[in-house]
C-alpha positions in Angstrom: 81.9 87.8 76.9 79.8 89.9 79.3 79.0 86.7 81.3 82.7 86.0 81.8 83.4 89.6 82.9 80.6 89.6 85.5 81.2 86.2 86.9 82.5 86.1 90.5 84.0 82.6 90.0 85.6 81.2 86.9 85.9 77.6 85.7 89.2 76.1 84.7 88.2 76.5 81.0 87.4 80.2 81.6 90.7 80.8 83.4 92.6 79.1 80.6 90.9 81.4 78.1 91.6 84.5 80.2 95.3 83.6 80.5 95.6 82.3 76.9 97.0 78.9 78.1 95.7 75.3 78.0 93.8 73.8 81.0 96.7 71.7 82.0 98.8 74.8 82.5 96.1 76.3 84.8 96.6 73.3 87.2 100.4 73.9 87.1 99.9 77.6 87.9 97.8 76.6 91.0 100.4 74.2 92.3 103.6 76.0 91.4 102.8 79.7 91.1 100.0 80.2 93.7 97.1 80.9 91.3 94.1 81.4 93.7 91.7 78.5 93.5 89.2 76.4 95.5 87.9 72.9 95.1 85.3 73.0 97.8 82.5 72.1 95.3 84.5 69.1 94.0 85.5 71.1 90.9 88.1 73.8 90.6 86.7 77.3 90.9 88.8 80.5 90.6 87.7 83.8 92.3 87.9 86.3 89.5 89.0 89.2 91.6 91.8 87.2 93.2 92.9 85.9 89.8 93.2 89.5 88.5 95.2 90.5 91.6 97.4 87.5 91.1 98.0 88.7 87.5 99.0 92.2 88.7 101.4 91.0 91.3 103.2 88.9 88.7 103.7 91.7 86.2 107.4 92.6 85.9 108.5 96.2 86.5 105.1 97.3 87.6 104.3 98.9 90.9 100.6 98.4 91.4 98.3 99.8 94.1 99.3 97.0 96.4 103.1 97.7 96.2 104.4 99.8 99.0 106.7 102.8 98.3 110.4 102.8 98.7 111.7 103.4 102.2 113.8 106.2 100.7 110.6 108.2 100.7 110.6 108.2 104.5 108.1 105.4 105.4 109.1 101.9 106.7 106.2 99.4 106.8 106.6 96.2 108.9 104.0 93.4 109.4 103.9 90.1 111.2 104.3 88.8 114.7 103.9 90.7 118.0 106.8 91.1 120.4 107.5 93.4 123.3 111.1 94.0 122.5 110.3 94.6 118.9 107.7 97.2 119.9 110.2 99.0 122.1 112.7 98.9 119.2 110.3 100.7 117.0 110.0 103.5 119.6 113.9 103.6 119.8 114.0 103.8 116.0 111.8 106.9 116.1 113.9 108.4 118.8 117.3 107.9 117.1 116.3 108.2 113.4 115.3 111.4 111.6 113.6 111.4 108.2 111.8 108.0 108.6 108.6 106.8 110.3 108.1 103.1 111.0 104.6 101.6 111.1 103.8 98.0 112.3 100.8 95.8 111.6 100.2 93.0 114.1 99.0 90.3 111.6 100.8 87.2 113.0 103.7 85.5 111.3 101.8 84.2 108.3 100.1 87.5 107.9 103.5 89.2 107.7 104.8 86.7 105.2 101.7 87.1 103.0 102.0 90.9 103.2 105.6 90.7 102.1 104.4 88.5 99.1 101.8 91.1 98.1 104.2 94.0 98.4 102.2 95.6 101.3 105.2 95.8 103.7 109.0 96.2 103.5 109.8 93.8 106.3 107.9 90.7 107.4 108.4 89.6 111.1 108.1 85.9 111.5 108.7 82.9 113.8 107.2 80.0 111.9 108.2 76.5 113.1 108.8 74.2 110.1 107.5 70.7 109.6 110.9 69.3 110.6 110.1 70.9 114.1 113.6 72.2 114.3 114.1 75.1 111.8 112.2 78.3 111.4 110.9 80.5 108.5 113.1 79.3 105.6 110.6 76.6 104.3 107.6 78.9 104.7 109.3 81.7 102.7 110.2 79.2 100.0 106.5 78.2 99.8 105.0 81.7 99.9 107.5 83.9 98.0 108.6 83.8 94.4 112.1 85.0 95.4 114.0 84.0 98.5 114.1 87.1 100.9 117.0 88.2 102.9 116.7 86.7 106.4 118.0 88.9 109.3 117.7 87.7 112.9 116.0 89.9 115.4 116.4 87.7 118.4 115.9 84.2 119.9 113.2 84.1 122.5 111.8 81.5 124.9 108.3 80.2 124.3 106.2 78.4 126.9 103.1 78.4 129.0 102.2 81.3 131.4 100.7 80.4 134.7 99.7 82.4 137.8 102.4 83.1 140.4 103.0 80.0 142.4 101.3 77.9 139.8 98.3 77.2 142.0 96.8 74.6 139.6 100.1 72.6 139.5 100.3 72.7 135.7 103.4 70.8 134.6 103.1 70.8 130.8 100.9 70.7 127.7 99.3 67.4 128.8 97.6 69.2 131.7 95.7 71.5 129.3 93.2 68.7 128.8 92.3 68.6 132.5 88.7 69.5 133.5 89.9 72.2 135.9 92.2 74.0 133.5 91.2 76.7 131.0 93.4 78.6 128.5 93.3 81.4 126.0 94.9 80.7 122.6 96.5 82.7 119.8 95.0 83.1 116.3 95.6 80.7 113.4 98.6 81.9 111.4 100.5 83.0 114.6 103.8 81.3 115.2 102.9 80.7 118.8 99.7 78.9 117.8 101.7 76.8 115.4 104.0 75.8 118.2 101.2 75.0 120.6 99.4 72.8 118.0 102.6 70.9 117.5 103.1 70.4 121.2 99.5 69.2 121.5 99.9 66.7 118.7 103.2 65.5 120.3 101.5 65.0 123.7 98.6 63.0 122.0 95.9 64.9 123.7 93.0 66.3 121.7 92.6 70.1 121.2 88.8 69.4 121.5 89.3 68.5 125.2 91.0 71.8 126.0 88.7 74.4 127.6 89.3 77.8 125.9 91.2 76.4 122.9 88.9 78.4 120.5 89.2 81.7 122.5 91.9 83.8 120.9 93.8 87.0 121.6 96.2 88.7 119.2 99.2 89.7 121.5 101.4 88.0 124.0 100.6 90.7 126.5 96.9 90.2 126.0 97.4 86.5 126.8 99.4 87.4 129.9 96.7 89.7 131.1 94.1 86.9 130.8 96.3 84.7 133.1 97.2 87.6 135.5 93.5 88.5 136.0 92.6 84.9 136.7 90.1 84.7 133.8 92.1 81.7 132.5 94.7 79.4 134.2 97.3 79.3 131.4 98.2 80.6 128.0 101.0 80.1 125.4 103.3 83.1 125.2 106.9 84.1 125.6 108.9 84.5 128.8 109.4 88.3 128.5 105.7 88.9 129.2 105.8 86.6 132.2 108.5 88.8 133.6 106.5 92.0 132.9 103.5 90.8 135.0 105.2 88.7 137.6 103.8 85.4 136.3 105.4 82.0 136.4 106.6 80.4 133.2 106.8 76.8 132.0 109.4 76.7 129.1 108.7 74.7 125.9 111.6 75.8 123.6 113.7 78.6 122.3 112.7 79.9 118.9 114.2 82.2 116.2 112.4 85.5 115.5 113.5 86.8 112.1 113.1 89.8 109.8 112.3 88.8 106.2 113.2 91.5 103.6 112.8 91.5 99.9 116.2 91.3 98.2 115.1 94.1 95.8 114.6 96.5 98.8 117.4 95.4 101.2 119.7 98.3 100.6 117.1 101.0 100.8 117.9 103.7 103.4 115.0 103.0 105.8 115.7 99.3 106.0 119.5 99.8 106.5 118.8 102.3 109.2 116.6 99.8 111.0 119.1 96.9 110.7 121.9 99.3 111.8 120.0 100.1 115.0 120.2 96.5 116.0 124.0 96.8 116.3 123.9 99.8 118.6 124.6 99.8 122.3 121.2 101.5 123.0 119.4 98.5 121.5 121.6 96.0 123.3 120.8 97.8 126.6 117.1 97.7 125.8 117.2 94.0 125.1 119.0 93.4 128.4 116.1 95.0 130.3 113.9 92.0 129.3 114.0 88.4 130.4 113.9 85.6 127.9 115.8 87.0 124.9 119.1 85.8 123.3 120.4 88.5 120.9 123.7 86.7 119.9 122.5 86.4 116.3 120.7 89.8 116.2 121.3 91.9 113.1 123.1 89.0 111.3 122.0 87.6 108.0 120.9 84.0 108.1 121.3 81.3 105.4 119.7 77.8 105.4 122.9 76.1 104.5 124.6 77.5 107.6 122.1 75.8 109.9 122.3 72.5 107.9 126.1 72.5 108.5 125.5 73.1 112.2 123.0 70.2 112.4 125.5 67.8 110.7 
């Protein structure tokens, strides 16, 4: 028994004993319920600490150390993708709202979604392009979360490649990233912008291994823009608004949806409703109009997958 308690990794048999289920059920929990596991050695191994955390997060009616407090207590926690308008909106929220403080963690879209799953934030901020290369976020939420969240749109925004003013290297598109005279800076794995760039690279049939700077990463759109502005790199994937801020040229790739994902159990909490309410105010609309590259026609509206399927048909 002591050996089982001290082991860092558990076998399938040991996990079955710990959970009081048969070994076949353990495999089902891995595929259907997200039980943490690895098969890097050829056999399934289960990190004991992560298995225990997984158990805690699946206990009903229990707020463990990882579950964030109610926003009714005055704190609003947001995590996920970086965006200039979103950052300005947080400042506007503090200016116009009393009794609440909003804190944001720039973890990338997947980081925001995983934080929402673990109860570490109230709102996940995401723009994850699905495998159908058309829709955003719905499929990822279905894979990562036990319950479907409420989807509220923050904006649509234009993604593309930043280049120096006048485009001195004559970059025309993603295919040019493989040229010997072109260098880039990239975004981290798990970032929605990285997901889009990797899709565009695969579509263009060039190899990421041929792209100078592909492994060099920065965490924010503005950081990517500063690398281009300074001349340290020739181009970078980012959104149009940061091109406008630094006077860079922009090669568009596509418009994307930038959404807020909110747990259904928390949706009507005061802090969350105050934040969503701000998106309908004139002061926010004026703020959005001060940037290039945003479409706020859906902003503040709830989104449903079936609505988009009907539009596609």
